N, C-alpha and C positions, 0 to 999 in steps of 0.2 A: 592390545587394541590401539588403533591409529585414530588420530583426530586431524582432520584437514579442514582449514578455514578458507573461504573465498568470499568475495564481495562483488555485488552487481550494483552498478550505478544507473539510475533511471532519471530521465528528464521528464517533468510533468508540466501540464498546461494550466493556465488560469481560465476561470470561467465555467469549468465543468469537471466532474470526476475524470481522472486520467487512468485508463486500464492499459496495462502493458503485459503482453505474453512473455514470460521470462523462462519458459520451459527450456529452450536451447541453452541459455546461459547456465541454468541449474544443471542440466545434463553435462555441459562441458566441465563444470567444477567437479562433478561426481567422477567422470571419466579421468580427470587429471589427479584425482586424489590418491589413487593407488589402492582404495578400498574396494574389495571384491564383494563382501557381504556385510550389510549393516543398515544404517538408516542415514537420511539426510534431513536436516532441519533447515527450513527457509524462513528467515525472520526479518520483518520490517524493523527498521530502527526509528520509526516515527509514529507518533500517537494519532495521527489523522490518516494513516495508511493501513491497508490490510493485505494479507496474502491468502489466497484460496486456490482450490482446484476446481475446474469446471471443464465441460466438453468444449472443444474448439468449435465455434459456430462459423459457418461460411457466409452468412448473411450479415450485412451491415447497414446501419442507419446513415443518414447524410453527414453526421458528425464523425463517422468512421468507427463507431462502437458496434460490437456485435449485437445481435438481437437478444441474446441472453444477458449481456452486460446492460443493455438498455432496460430490459425487464427488471434486472436487479436494481438499477438506479431508480426506476419508477416505483418499485415496491418500497425501497428505503425512503424515498421522498414522502410516501404516505405515513411511514412510521416516524421518521425524523425529518420534517420539512426543512428546506434551506433556511438558514438564519439570515433574515433580511431586515431585522429591526431590533430594538432593545428589549422586546417583551416575549419573543418566542422561546428563549431559554434563559435560565439564571446566569449561565456562563456567557461571556466572561464578566465577572464582577469587579467592583471598584478596586479592591485590593489587588486583583490580578493585573488590571491596567496600571496601577501605580508601580507594581513590580516591574513590568515590562518597560515602562517609561524610564525606569532607573538603569536599564542596561546600556552598556556603552555603544552597542550596535542597534539602538532603538529604531533607527531609520529603516533597517531591513525588516522589522516587524510592523512598524507603524509609519509607512511612507507618508511624509508630510504631517506627521502627528495625527493622522486620521484613525481614530479608535475603531472605526468600522472594519479595518483590516483584520481585526481579531474575531469577527463574526464567523466563527467556524465550529460552533458547538455541535452542529449537525455532523460535521466530518469526524469529530472525536467520538460521537455516539455511534455512527455508522461503523467506523473501524473497530470499535469495541465489540459490536454485535457480530461482525464478520470474523474478526480475529486477526491477530498480528503475525501468525506463523502457521506453517503446516510441517508435518513430519511424514516422510515418504520412505519407501523401501529401496534399498540398493541391493541388487542381486546380479552376480556375474559381472560386477564392475560398472553396471549401468543403472540409471534411474528406472524404476518400475512404474509405468503408467499404462493403463489400458486404453486401447483404441485411440480415440480422439481426445483423451484427457490432457489437459494443459495446466500449467502453474501460472497464475496471474497475480501481479502486483497492482494495487489500485490506490491512488491518492485521492481521497474524498475532499481534500481542502482545495476549493476552487478560488481562493483569494488571490493567489499569485503563482507565477511559474516557479519551479524549484528543482533543485538537484537532490534526489533522494538516494538512500543507500539500503541495500538488502544484504543481510549476512547469510551465507550458506555454509553450514557446518556438517561435514561428513564424518561419521563415527562408525568404526567397524574394523574388520580384519581383511 
């Protein structure tokens, strides 16, 4: 059995969830793996990000998100509203702030010492609900997806722009 690992780098935006169609990159890793029959796992390396499959939607809102992505964001907003104050969520608590403030690169997490930069409890909960990975079939050396199905990566943390990483692991023969 062969195991092949790849990585996808995704740049995300501040101010809103960032959805990225990574189907082509996943397919490229599968095709380059040499695996003809097996599975591929697509895994987010971040706790505020999710990976899921959904139909490719041709319609977009003014922000550039597809209608299905907009509907998903709106639904999740009802379940886990954006954190905009100290009372919406228990997270982050005082001990978490103290820990972050002790890190050598604290400025990248708390720009200007502003604790509101960690108001991303909603992002953690949304990604937990959607899930951090998907496993798909590899057949004939190619990713098996029906019709308009696509693989999406989403970063629900809207606090700042980031560079995110996705692992792609192909296992099979």
